[in-house]
ZADO-1210 file (C-alpha; in nm, 4 decimals, padded with zeros to 6 digits):
<atoms>
<atom x="-01.3236" y="01.9252" z="00.1698" code="MET" pos="1"/>
<atom x="-01.3718" y="01.5499" z="00.2229" code="ILE" pos="2"/>
<atom x="-01.7324" y="01.4595" z="00.3029" code="ASP" pos="3"/>
<atom x="-01.6615" y="01.2042" z="00.5753" code="LEU" pos="4"/>
<atom x="-02.0316" y="01.1384" z="00.6228" code="SER" pos="5"/>
<atom x="-02.0332" y="00.9591" z="00.2869" code="ARG" pos="6"/>
<atom x="-01.7403" y="00.7209" z="00.3355" code="LEU" pos="7"/>
<atom x="-01.9658" y="00.4269" z="00.4269" code="ASN" pos="8"/>
<atom x="-01.7277" y="00.2507" z="00.6606" code="GLY" pos="9"/>
<atom x="-01.4116" y="00.2516" z="00.4500" code="ARG" pos="10"/>
<atom x="-01.1615" y="00.4752" z="00.6276" code="ALA" pos="11"/>
<atom x="-00.8758" y="00.2340" z="00.6594" code="LEU" pos="12"/>
<atom x="-00.5306" y="00.1588" z="00.7952" code="ARG" pos="13"/>
<atom x="-00.3044" y="-00.1267" z="00.6857" code="ILE" pos="14"/>
<atom x="-00.0546" y="-00.3308" z="00.8867" code="GLY" pos="15"/>
<atom x="-00.1060" y="-00.2060" z="01.2418" code="HIS" pos="16"/>
<atom x="00.0630" y="-00.3924" z="01.5289" code="ARG" pos="17"/>
<atom x="-00.1260" y="-00.6845" z="01.6768" code="GLY" pos="18"/>
<atom x="-00.3099" y="-00.8054" z="01.3673" code="ALA" pos="19"/>
<atom x="-00.2386" y="-01.0121" z="01.0593" code="ALA" pos="20"/>
<atom x="-00.0572" y="-00.7695" z="00.8327" code="SER" pos="21"/>
<atom x="-00.0963" y="-00.7342" z="00.4605" code="LEU" pos="22"/>
<atom x="00.2089" y="-00.5064" z="00.4622" code="ALA" pos="23"/>
<atom x="00.4376" y="-00.3593" z="00.7299" code="PRO" pos="24"/>
<atom x="00.2675" y="-00.0670" z="00.9005" code="GLU" pos="25"/>
<atom x="00.3490" y="00.2889" z="00.7965" code="ASN" pos="26"/>
<atom x="00.5314" y="00.1884" z="00.4786" code="THR" pos="27"/>
<atom x="00.4742" y="00.2922" z="00.1198" code="LEU" pos="28"/>
<atom x="00.3865" y="-00.0721" z="00.0517" code="GLU" pos="29"/>
<atom x="00.1044" y="-00.0488" z="00.3068" code="ALA" pos="30"/>
<atom x="-00.0289" y="00.2680" z="00.1443" code="LEU" pos="31"/>
<atom x="-00.0234" y="00.0971" z="-00.1949" code="GLU" pos="32"/>
<atom x="-00.2128" y="-00.2052" z="-00.0603" code="ARG" pos="33"/>
<atom x="-00.4756" y="00.0229" z="00.0936" code="ALA" pos="34"/>
<atom x="-00.5312" y="00.1927" z="-00.2397" code="VAL" pos="35"/>
<atom x="-00.5396" y="-00.1408" z="-00.4259" code="GLU" pos="36"/>
<atom x="-00.8093" y="-00.2659" z="-00.1887" code="LEU" pos="37"/>
<atom x="-01.0358" y="00.0326" z="-00.2491" code="GLY" pos="38"/>
<atom x="-00.9871" y="00.2434" z="00.0631" code="CYS" pos="39"/>
<atom x="-01.1515" y="00.5843" z="00.0624" code="ASP" pos="40"/>
<atom x="-00.9123" y="00.7190" z="00.3252" code="LEU" pos="41"/>
<atom x="-00.5651" y="00.5826" z="00.3955" code="VAL" pos="42"/>
<atom x="-00.4482" y="00.6299" z="00.7551" code="GLU" pos="43"/>
<atom x="-00.0859" y="00.6485" z="00.8702" code="PHE" pos="44"/>
<atom x="00.1131" y="00.7851" z="01.1649" code="ASP" pos="45"/>
<atom x="00.3576" y="01.0767" z="01.1522" code="VAL" pos="46"/>
<atom x="00.6421" y="01.1715" z="01.3843" code="HIS" pos="47"/>
<atom x="00.8886" y="01.4590" z="01.3632" code="ALA" pos="48"/>
<atom x="01.2492" y="01.3383" z="01.3994" code="VAL" pos="49"/>
<atom x="01.5380" y="01.5865" z="01.3867" code="ALA" pos="50"/>
<atom x="01.3272" y="01.8231" z="01.1785" code="GLY" pos="51"/>
<atom x="01.2036" y="01.5532" z="00.9381" code="GLU" pos="52"/>
<atom x="00.8445" y="01.4298" z="00.9127" code="LEU" pos="53"/>
<atom x="00.8407" y="01.0517" z="00.8817" code="VAL" pos="54"/>
<atom x="00.5880" y="00.7687" z="00.8943" code="LEU" pos="55"/>
<atom x="00.6124" y="00.5746" z="01.2225" code="ALA" pos="56"/>
<atom x="00.3775" y="00.4641" z="01.4999" code="HIS" pos="57"/>
<atom x="00.6259" y="00.4924" z="01.7865" code="ASP" pos="58"/>
<atom x="00.8826" y="00.7713" z="01.8189" code="ALA" pos="59"/>
<atom x="01.1895" y="00.6581" z="01.6211" code="PRO" pos="60"/>
<atom x="01.5436" y="00.7399" z="01.7257" code="LEU" pos="61"/>
<atom x="01.6341" y="00.8525" z="01.3746" code="GLU" pos="62"/>
<atom x="01.4600" y="00.9232" z="01.0454" code="ALA" pos="63"/>
<atom x="01.6903" y="00.7179" z="00.8247" code="GLY" pos="64"/>
<atom x="01.5162" y="00.4405" z="00.6331" code="GLY" pos="65"/>
<atom x="01.1638" y="00.5569" z="00.7171" code="LEU" pos="66"/>
<atom x="00.9220" y="00.6873" z="00.4520" code="PRO" pos="67"/>
<atom x="00.8825" y="01.0631" z="00.4581" code="SER" pos="68"/>
<atom x="00.5532" y="01.2484" z="00.4730" code="LEU" pos="69"/>
<atom x="00.6423" y="01.4002" z="00.1359" code="ASP" pos="70"/>
<atom x="00.6732" y="01.0529" z="-00.0180" code="GLU" pos="71"/>
<atom x="00.3410" y="00.9417" z="00.1304" code="ALA" pos="72"/>
<atom x="00.1569" y="01.2512" z="00.0081" code="LEU" pos="73"/>
<atom x="00.3174" y="01.2267" z="-00.3354" code="ASP" pos="74"/>
<atom x="00.1765" y="00.8769" z="-00.3734" code="TYR" pos="75"/>
<atom x="-00.1664" y="00.9332" z="-00.2186" code="LEU" pos="76"/>
<atom x="-00.2151" y="01.2600" z="-00.4034" code="GLY" pos="77"/>
<atom x="-00.1557" y="01.0882" z="-00.7358" code="ALA" pos="78"/>
<atom x="-00.3766" y="00.7950" z="-00.6318" code="ALA" pos="79"/>
<atom x="-00.6717" y="01.0278" z="-00.5746" code="GLY" pos="80"/>
<atom x="-00.7698" y="00.8970" z="-00.2305" code="VAL" pos="81"/>
<atom x="-00.8267" y="01.0760" z="00.0987" code="GLY" pos="82"/>
<atom x="-00.5525" y="01.1142" z="00.3581" code="VAL" pos="83"/>
<atom x="-00.5930" y="01.0402" z="00.7290" code="HIS" pos="84"/>
<atom x="-00.2782" y="01.1613" z="00.9008" code="LEU" pos="85"/>
<atom x="-00.2473" y="01.0703" z="01.2695" code="ASP" pos="86"/>
<atom x="00.0011" y="01.3196" z="01.4121" code="LEU" pos="87"/>
<atom x="00.1999" y="01.1729" z="01.7012" code="LYS" pos="88"/>
<atom x="00.4444" y="01.4590" z="01.7655" code="SER" pos="89"/>
<atom x="00.3746" y="01.7872" z="01.9370" code="ALA" pos="90"/>
<atom x="00.5574" y="02.0842" z="01.7884" code="GLY" pos="91"/>
<atom x="00.5320" y="01.9621" z="01.4286" code="ALA" pos="92"/>
<atom x="00.1950" y="02.1198" z="01.3527" code="GLU" pos="93"/>
<atom x="00.3150" y="02.4056" z="01.1331" code="THR" pos="94"/>
<atom x="00.5485" y="02.1781" z="00.9361" code="ALA" pos="95"/>
<atom x="00.2682" y="01.9280" z="00.8784" code="VAL" pos="96"/>
<atom x="00.0271" y="02.1990" z="00.7641" code="ALA" pos="97"/>
<atom x="00.2886" y="02.3439" z="00.5282" code="GLU" pos="98"/>
<atom x="00.3614" y="01.9992" z="00.3808" code="THR" pos="99"/>
<atom x="-00.0046" y="01.9218" z="00.3205" code="VAL" pos="100"/>
<atom x="-00.0498" y="02.2650" z="00.1572" code="ARG" pos="101"/>
<atom x="00.2549" y="02.2136" z="-00.0637" code="ARG" pos="102"/>
<atom x="00.0987" y="01.8942" z="-00.1992" code="HIS" pos="103"/>
<atom x="-00.2383" y="02.0710" z="-00.2512" code="ALA" pos="104"/>
<atom x="-00.4105" y="01.8131" z="-00.0316" code="LEU" pos="105"/>
<atom x="-00.5697" y="02.0306" z="00.2374" code="VAL" pos="106"/>
<atom x="-00.9225" y="01.9568" z="00.1152" code="GLU" pos="107"/>
<atom x="-00.8547" y="01.5804" z="00.1026" code="ARG" pos="108"/>
<atom x="-00.6864" y="01.5484" z="00.4423" code="THR" pos="109"/>
<atom x="-00.8050" y="01.4680" z="00.7925" code="LEU" pos="110"/>
<atom x="-00.5488" y="01.5105" z="01.0711" code="VAL" pos="111"/>
<atom x="-00.6195" y="01.3393" z="01.4020" code="SER" pos="112"/>
<atom x="-00.4568" y="01.3461" z="01.7438" code="SER" pos="113"/>
<atom x="-00.5213" y="01.2465" z="02.1050" code="PHE" pos="114"/>
<atom x="-00.3907" y="01.5869" z="02.2101" code="ARG" pos="115"/>
<atom x="-00.6196" y="01.8889" z="02.2088" code="GLY" pos="116"/>
<atom x="-00.3305" y="02.1412" z="02.1994" code="PRO" pos="117"/>
<atom x="-00.1878" y="01.9715" z="01.8890" code="VAL" pos="118"/>
<atom x="-00.5197" y="02.0109" z="01.7092" code="LEU" pos="119"/>
<atom x="-00.5496" y="02.3738" z="01.8161" code="LEU" pos="120"/>
<atom x="-00.2023" y="02.4436" z="01.6775" code="ALA" pos="121"/>
<atom x="-00.2951" y="02.2696" z="01.3513" code="LEU" pos="122"/>
<atom x="-00.6087" y="02.4808" z="01.3244" code="HIS" pos="123"/>
<atom x="-00.4031" y="02.7962" z="01.3734" code="ALA" pos="124"/>
<atom x="-00.1537" y="02.6844" z="01.1096" code="ALA" pos="125"/>
<atom x="-00.4184" y="02.5857" z="00.8533" code="GLU" pos="126"/>
<atom x="-00.7836" y="02.6576" z="00.9420" code="PRO" pos="127"/>
<atom x="-00.9109" y="02.4632" z="00.6396" code="ALA" pos="128"/>
<atom x="-00.7687" y="02.1308" z="00.7622" code="LEU" pos="129"/>
<atom x="-01.0323" y="01.8857" z="00.8849" code="ARG" pos="130"/>
<atom x="-00.9391" y="01.7774" z="01.2394" code="LEU" pos="131"/>
<atom x="-01.0299" y="01.4632" z="01.4306" code="GLY" pos="132"/>
<atom x="-01.0157" y="01.4192" z="01.8087" code="ARG" pos="133"/>
<atom x="-00.8943" y="01.0694" z="01.8957" code="THR" pos="134"/>
<atom x="-01.0278" y="00.9163" z="02.2176" code="TYR" pos="135"/>
<atom x="-00.9244" y="00.7660" z="02.4533" code="PRO" pos="136"/>
<atom x="-00.5497" y="00.7861" z="02.4992" code="GLN" pos="137"/>
<atom x="-00.3737" y="00.5075" z="02.6903" code="ASP" pos="138"/>
<atom x="-00.0854" y="00.7086" z="02.8312" code="ARG" pos="139"/>
<atom x="00.0371" y="00.4299" z="03.0607" code="THR" pos="140"/>
<atom x="00.0204" y="00.1359" z="02.8192" code="GLY" pos="141"/>
<atom x="-00.2341" y="-00.0499" z="03.0305" code="LEU" pos="142"/>
<atom x="-00.4063" y="-00.1880" z="02.7229" code="ALA" pos="143"/>
<atom x="-00.0905" y="-00.3844" z="02.6378" code="GLN" pos="144"/>
<atom x="-00.0783" y="-00.5652" z="02.9747" code="ARG" pos="145"/>
<atom x="-00.2837" y="-00.8839" z="02.9651" code="ARG" pos="146"/>
<atom x="-00.2864" y="-00.9244" z="03.3437" code="ALA" pos="147"/>
<atom x="-00.4609" y="-00.5890" z="03.3766" code="LEU" pos="148"/>
<atom x="-00.7281" y="-00.6539" z="03.1121" code="GLU" pos="149"/>
<atom x="-01.0193" y="-00.6633" z="03.3662" code="PRO" pos="150"/>
<atom x="-00.9059" y="-00.3256" z="03.5030" code="VAL" pos="151"/>
<atom x="-00.8758" y="-00.1808" z="03.1541" code="VAL" pos="152"/>
<atom x="-01.2220" y="-00.3036" z="03.0571" code="ARG" pos="153"/>
<atom x="-01.3684" y="-00.1469" z="03.3691" code="GLY" pos="154"/>
<atom x="-01.2083" y="00.1864" z="03.2831" code="ILE" pos="155"/>
<atom x="-01.3337" y="00.1646" z="02.9241" code="LEU" pos="156"/>
<atom x="-01.6879" y="00.0838" z="03.0401" code="HIS" pos="157"/>
<atom x="-01.6825" y="00.3985" z="03.2534" code="ALA" pos="158"/>
<atom x="-01.5488" y="00.6011" z="02.9601" code="MET" pos="159"/>
<atom x="-01.8219" y="00.4681" z="02.7313" code="ARG" pos="160"/>
<atom x="-02.0945" y="00.5645" z="02.9788" code="ARG" pos="161"/>
<atom x="-01.9577" y="00.9169" z="03.0148" code="ALA" pos="162"/>
<atom x="-01.8598" y="00.9838" z="02.6538" code="LEU" pos="163"/>
<atom x="-02.1997" y="01.1031" z="02.5194" code="PRO" pos="164"/>
<atom x="-02.1888" y="01.3806" z="02.7821" code="ARG" pos="165"/>
<atom x="-01.8233" y="01.4650" z="02.7157" code="ARG" pos="166"/>
<atom x="-01.7888" y="01.4427" z="02.3396" code="ILE" pos="167"/>
<atom x="-01.9156" y="01.7935" z="02.2595" code="ALA" pos="168"/>
<atom x="-01.6548" y="01.9462" z="02.4906" code="GLY" pos="169"/>
<atom x="-01.3751" y="01.7256" z="02.3588" code="LEU" pos="170"/>
<atom x="-01.4491" y="01.8324" z="02.0018" code="LEU" pos="171"/>
<atom x="-01.5095" y="02.2010" z="02.0704" code="ALA" pos="172"/>
<atom x="-01.2025" y="02.2427" z="02.2915" code="SER" pos="173"/>
<atom x="-00.9742" y="02.1225" z="02.0106" code="SER" pos="174"/>
<atom x="-01.1467" y="02.2712" z="01.7018" code="GLN" pos="175"/>
<atom x="-01.2161" y="01.9132" z="01.5890" code="ALA" pos="176"/>
<atom x="-01.5159" y="01.8283" z="01.3726" code="THR" pos="177"/>
<atom x="-01.4623" y="01.4498" z="01.3548" code="VAL" pos="178"/>
<atom x="-01.4718" y="01.2004" z="01.6436" code="ALA" pos="179"/>
<atom x="-01.2074" y="00.9264" z="01.6081" code="VAL" pos="180"/>
<atom x="-01.3069" y="00.6710" z="01.8728" code="LEU" pos="181"/>
<atom x="-01.1840" y="00.3330" z="01.9968" code="HIS" pos="182"/>
<atom x="-01.4408" y="00.0656" z="01.9131" code="TRP" pos="183"/>
<atom x="-01.4966" y="-00.0275" z="02.2780" code="PHE" pos="184"/>
<atom x="-01.6289" y="00.3184" z="02.3726" code="VAL" pos="185"/>
<atom x="-01.8692" y="00.3422" z="02.0772" code="VAL" pos="186"/>
<atom x="-02.2390" y="00.2833" z="02.1367" code="ASP" pos="187"/>
<atom x="-02.5655" y="00.4129" z="01.9921" code="GLU" pos="188"/>
<atom x="-02.5777" y="00.7114" z="02.2274" code="ARG" pos="189"/>
<atom x="-02.2393" y="00.8545" z="02.1323" code="VAL" pos="190"/>
<atom x="-02.3004" y="00.8029" z="01.7600" code="VAL" pos="191"/>
<atom x="-02.6329" y="00.9855" z="01.7882" code="GLU" pos="192"/>
<atom x="-02.4732" y="01.2656" z="01.9905" code="ARG" pos="193"/>
<atom x="-02.1885" y="01.3121" z="01.7417" code="CYS" pos="194"/>
<atom x="-02.4265" y="01.3185" z="01.4482" code="HIS" pos="195"/>
<atom x="-02.6457" y="01.5733" z="01.6274" code="ALA" pos="196"/>
<atom x="-02.3319" y="01.7887" z="01.6534" code="LEU" pos="197"/>
<atom x="-02.2612" y="01.7382" z="01.2819" code="GLY" pos="198"/>
<atom x="-01.9495" y="01.5310" z="01.3585" code="ALA" pos="199"/>
<atom x="-01.8795" y="01.2099" z="01.1642" code="PRO" pos="200"/>
<atom x="-01.7618" y="00.9108" z="01.3700" code="VAL" pos="201"/>
<atom x="-01.4539" y="00.7104" z="01.2676" code="LEU" pos="202"/>
<atom x="-01.3756" y="00.4005" z="01.4745" code="VAL" pos="203"/>
<atom x="-01.0399" y="00.2272" z="01.5396" code="TRP" pos="204"/>
<atom x="-00.9077" y="-00.0441" z="01.5143" code="THR" pos="205"/>
<atom x="-01.1629" y="-00.2897" z="01.3716" code="VAL" pos="206"/>
<atom x="-01.0438" y="-00.6250" z="01.2348" code="ASP" pos="207"/>
<atom x="-01.3377" y="-00.8439" z="01.3420" code="ASP" pos="208"/>
<atom x="-01.6221" y="-00.8750" z="01.0865" code="PRO" pos="209"/>
<atom x="-01.8746" y="-00.9156" z="01.3693" code="ALA" pos="210"/>
<atom x="-01.7612" y="-00.5898" z="01.5273" code="GLU" pos="211"/>
<atom x="-01.7751" y="-00.4245" z="01.1873" code="LEU" pos="212"/>
<atom x="-02.1383" y="-00.5371" z="01.1512" code="ALA" pos="213"/>
<atom x="-02.2229" y="-00.3962" z="01.4976" code="ARG" pos="214"/>
<atom x="-02.0691" y="-00.0607" z="01.4155" code="LEU" pos="215"/>
<atom x="-02.2331" y="-00.0475" z="01.0746" code="ASP" pos="216"/>
<atom x="-02.5708" y="-00.1035" z="01.2419" code="ALA" pos="217"/>
<atom x="-02.4948" y="00.1876" z="01.4767" code="LEU" pos="218"/>
<atom x="-02.4412" y="00.4144" z="01.1764" code="GLY" pos="219"/>
<atom x="-02.0734" y="00.5030" z="01.2177" code="VAL" pos="220"/>
<atom x="-01.9223" y="00.6853" z="00.9215" code="ASP" pos="221"/>
<atom x="-01.6001" y="00.4882" z="00.8828" code="GLY" pos="222"/>
<atom x="-01.3703" y="00.2378" z="01.0445" code="VAL" pos="223"/>
<atom x="-00.9943" y="00.2076" z="01.0598" code="ILE" pos="224"/>
<atom x="-00.8755" y="-00.1468" z="01.0016" code="THR" pos="225"/>
<atom x="-00.5584" y="-00.3444" z="00.9448" code="ASN" pos="226"/>
<atom x="-00.7291" y="-00.5594" z="00.6844" code="ASP" pos="227"/>
<atom x="-00.9785" y="-00.3979" z="00.4452" code="PRO" pos="228"/>
<atom x="-01.0781" y="-00.7411" z="00.3185" code="ARG" pos="229"/>
<atom x="-01.3268" y="-00.7486" z="00.6082" code="ILE" pos="230"/>
<atom x="-01.5483" y="-00.5244" z="00.3949" code="PHE" pos="231"/>
<atom x="-01.5842" y="-00.7982" z="00.1353" code="GLU" pos="232"/>
<atom x="-01.7932" y="-01.0264" z="00.3577" code="GLY" pos="233"/>
</atoms>
């Protein structure tokens, strides 16, 4: 099983929307760049489309032309790195677990989701999979609306204040043992609380070296970034 407590801030994603991309997100090229740049974990998004598991952030209309989960695991398995699979689709849990097992990557894989029921179904399908609870979820897309930024920040401040009290329940209710948190809700209290529970903390999405330094000082166990070159500073 991957020891996430020893990743030292290098759990990474390449080419996410909204940042300078080294490669298009959720492509085999992006996975290759992540490996080339020394990532310990390589993070990508998975959807189920017409019975096929494909790499995509938003739900695609069809699977044609998109990399498959099999292709991604073939490459990452041979590369010898850890896998961070962010499952976007409900109902695909058994298929995902079976695919990871087929590639003999259960012990090297973390699967994360915003949805507690998805994680519970994954645990039932493969109890040995390491699961991460992602928080928070922006169901309404408020974070993408610039005019509402003050409102969003107010909501996030409230979430950050409450999270140290809530995190144990969020993890336990979904059989998760890793907290996958947005950088804005991460402070010293929640990191300490997670570590007291034995849960590593992975933080998304961090592209600012100054924010990386803040999180490193807090003792987080890894960050997800579009550009792993920020670790070279």
